[in-house]
N, C-alpha and C positions, 0 to 999 in steps of 0.2 A: 502494499498500499505507499501511498505517498501523497502528504499532505497538500490541497489544494490553494491556489495562487487568493483565492476566493475566500477561504475558509478564516474570518478572522479571533474566532475560538480560538482555533489554534497559536494566533500568533500572539497575542493578547495574554496578560496575566491583572487580573483586577484586584489592588489593595493587597501584595504579594501573596496572593494566592496560586497554588499550582494553575500551569496550564490547564484547558480542557484540550484534546486532540479528537477527533471524528474516528481517524485512524484507527486509533485505539477502540473506539465505542468499533468501530466495524469488525475488526477481528474477534470482539467479545459476540458479536453478530454470529460468526461465522461459526466461532464454537459453538453456540448457543443451536444454528444448525445440524451438525455434526451429532451432539447429542442426542438431539430428538431423531435422527436419523437410527442410529443405532438401537432407540428404544422403540420404537417406530417399526422395524422391520423384525421384532421380537412377537409381533403378532402377525406377522405374515406369514399362511404355514408353504411348505413347499418351494421356497425361496431357490431359486437356483447359486448354486455353488458362488461361479464367481461374484455375484449381488450379494452373496451373504458374507463374502472375504470382506468386499467393501464396506457394505453395511455395519460390520461390527467395529472396522476402524474408526468410526464416528466415536468411539471413546475416546480417542483420542485429542477430543475436545476438549477436555478438562486439562488434557496438558497444556494446549495451547493456553487455555485462562491461566495458569500455573505461572507459565511464561508473561503474560501479559499481565497478571498481577504484580508478578516481580519490578518490570518495568514501569510500572504505575507507583509504586510505593518507593521505589528509590528517587525516583521525581520528587514525587513528594516532599520525601523526607530534604532532598537537598535543596527545593526554593524554599520549605519553611525552616530553615537552622536558622535562617539571618536573620528570623523574627522571632522566633517561640522559644520562648526561654524555660517553657516545659517543654521539649521537643518529643520526646521518650514519653515521657506522663501523657501526653494530650496526644499522642498515636496508639496509646494502650483504650483511652477514653474513646475514640474514635473506632476502636475494632470490636470492642465490647459491644455499643450501642450499634453497631453495624450488622454483628453478627449475633450475637446470643441470647436476643430475645428471640427471634423469631426460629432459632434453631432448640429453643426450650419449648415452644410452641410445639413444631417437631415433634420433639419426643414424645412428649404427653399426648399428642393427636396418633402417635403412631403405636405408641402402646394398649389407650383404648379403643382403637381401631382394630387392630391385627392381634392386638394378646400379648402374650408371654412364651408364645408354645416358637417351636426350631422352623427357622424363615429365615430368608436373607443369607444365604450362604453358611450356613452352620446347621448342625442336628440335632444340636444340643437347646435347651429351652434357657430364654434369655432369665439373667439373675441380676439380684440387685445392685450385685458388682459391675454387671455390663452397663446399667440403667449408669451407675453413677459415674462411673469410667465417663459414660459416652458425655453425659452434663458437662463435667470440666472439659474436655477437648481432650481424654487423653486415652481415646477407646484406638488410635493407632498403636498402642503398643500389647495388644491382646488379640489374639485369633478372633478367639469367639463375640468380641464387641466391636471391631472395628466397621463393621458394618452391616451389623444384625439389627441395631433398637432405628435408627433409619436408614432407610436403603439409600443407598450415593453418600451419609456418612462420613464416609472414607476419605472423601476431599474435602471437606470441613476441618478434618482433626489435621490433616496434612496443611493445608493455611494458618493452622493454630500453633502448629510447631512450626511453622515460616517466621510466622511474627514472633516469637521466641529468642529465635534466631536474628531476625532483622537488622537490632539495633545494632550487635555487636557488628555484624557485616556492614552495615551503613559504617561506622565508624571505622572498619578498620580496610576495609576496599577500599582504596581509591581511583584506579588505574583499571585502564585495558587488561594489562599481564596481569595485575592481579586477579582480574574478574575469571582470566583464563585460567591460572591455577587452584580459584575458585571450582568451577567445573569440575579440571581433572581431579582433585584432590576429595574432592567429594561423590566422586563417579566411583570411582577405586573404596574408597571410604565405605562409601555405601553397599559397592556392591559386597564388599567383604564382608561385614556384617550381617548382610542378608542370608550369604551361603553359611554362615556360621551361626546363627540360628534358625535358618532352616535344618541344619544336624543335629543341630542340639534338641529340639523341637520337635522331631523326626518319630521317634519312639514312642512319643506320645501321642499320636496323631495315624494311627493304623487304619486300615480299609475304609470306609466308608468316608472316615474324618478329613482324609488325606488330602482332599482336596477344597479342606477349608484353610490347610495350610497352606497350601497352594495360592488360594487367594491373598490371604494375608501375606507371604512373602510377593506377592507385587505391589498390595494396596500400600503396603506400612510407611510411616512417613523416611525411614535408609533409603527407600528403594524407589523414592522421588524429588530429594532434596536436590540432587543433580540438575533436576530438570528446572527447579527452581533459579539452582547457579546459572542455567542457560538464561535466566531470563535477568539477573544480576548484569552476565555480559553482554545480554543486548542493551541493556540501559545506557554500558559506558562504550559500545559500538555505535550508539544514536548520538552518544555527546562527542564524538567526533567529527559529525553532518553538521553543519551551519543553520539547514531550514529548520533543525528543533528549537535549536536558540534564536534566529532571527528571519526565520516565518518566507522561505524562498519558498516557490511553487513545487521543487520537486529535491526530497533527501539526496538526489542524485543526481539533481539536472546536470550535473557539468559531462555527463555519461555522453557518448554522442547514440544516434538512433540504433547504430547496428547493436553496439555495445550492451543494451536496455533488451536487446533483442535476445541476446546471446547468454545475458544475466536469467532472464525469464525462462528461454531454454533448460539450460541449466538445473533451473529446481524444476522445470518436470521433468527430466533425466531422471533426477536422482527421487523426487517422489515415486514415480514409477518404478526405479530400481527396488523402493521399499517393498510396493503392493508385489511385485513379484515375488520377493523372498516370501510372501505371505502362500505362495501358489506351490511352491520349491517342499520336497519333503524335508528339507535339514533346516530351513526354517532361519528362525537369527541364532546364526552361533557364536559368532566375537562382539555386537554392542547388543543391551536391549531394545528391543523393539521403537518401546517408547521413546528413549533414549535419539533413537534416529529420527523417527519424528518429533522429536524435541528441536532438534536441528535442521529441520525442515520447516518447523514454525520461524525461528530464529530467522532464518534466509526470507522466511514470508514477511516477517516485519522490513526488512531490510531489502528485496530486492525493489527493482524501481521500475515502473509501468508508466506507461504515455498517461498525461492527464485524462485523457477521455477514456481508459478503461480504468483508472482510476476514482474517478465521478462514478460511474455507473456500480463498480464494486463496493467503494463503502456508500452509496445509497441502498444497496442493499445489506450490507451487514446492519447499517444505520436503523433502518426498521425493524428489524429481527429485536433489535437493545429494545426500540421507545416500545414492542408490543409489548416484551418481555419485561421492561426495565420495573415494573414492580417487585418481582421477586427477585431480579438478578441482582437491585442496588443494596439486599439485604444478605446476598450471597457473597459477592466478588466485589472486591474495591474497584 
């Protein structure tokens, strides 16, 4: 996406508040569309295998949300740093009222409507411990609680864990190089911890319970933390581009039309390659699937397009966000 010349909201900041970027909202819209795709496909019987595989990848819209979240929160903290004497305290106050009330309502609603029987990725009944962990956003650390109380609640606890880490990362990560090191470190440490925990817990999850552990291994925060790190890296890449600060009509407006087309072609080839791996028997042998998609989404944020295509794609994404904003505003920044 690129920022259009007429988008004043992308160029101006009022009263020291962070700028609002339409292309960020557009990316949220595309993430919504992807998540809607995967959930809608679950109600279609006998879907052709190629379409089923493509629809299932709509779940990667959550990783796009994570990247956008990291970019916007880093930008917000940087802008507020210059005038907010209680930067971190006010950050957590905003996060609390953005996330907690609606999530607590969801907990109560699902427990009342669905009961505490086995569902949502576990064959065990929900315990008060599962509900309590979910209420304090620590269910990312429990295989039975991570996604059982509120469907999709795993993404909320991942966001919450990122909020815990963000003030430290904001103070410590100050350059593009450090952002790159953060991606590498979080990837290797997260992957190592995931393997160790899976090995340690496997004896307690035999037979039918094995799928619970498999789901937990993918959803828990250490396996998602490097997606947020990609978002922080993206923020520092965008800081190198004059348009983010100065409002030029394209973040890569200096590129020739041929280079723009080449960049888009490379992005499409990369995306096609990832989907091709989905059809192969070997699958993703060396890098996790969601990490590869995360790299695609980084390119999606950075890849230049012509103003004509930018206007069209941004409008599509913005329409989706505006329709879903009453809910989206309480979940993602």
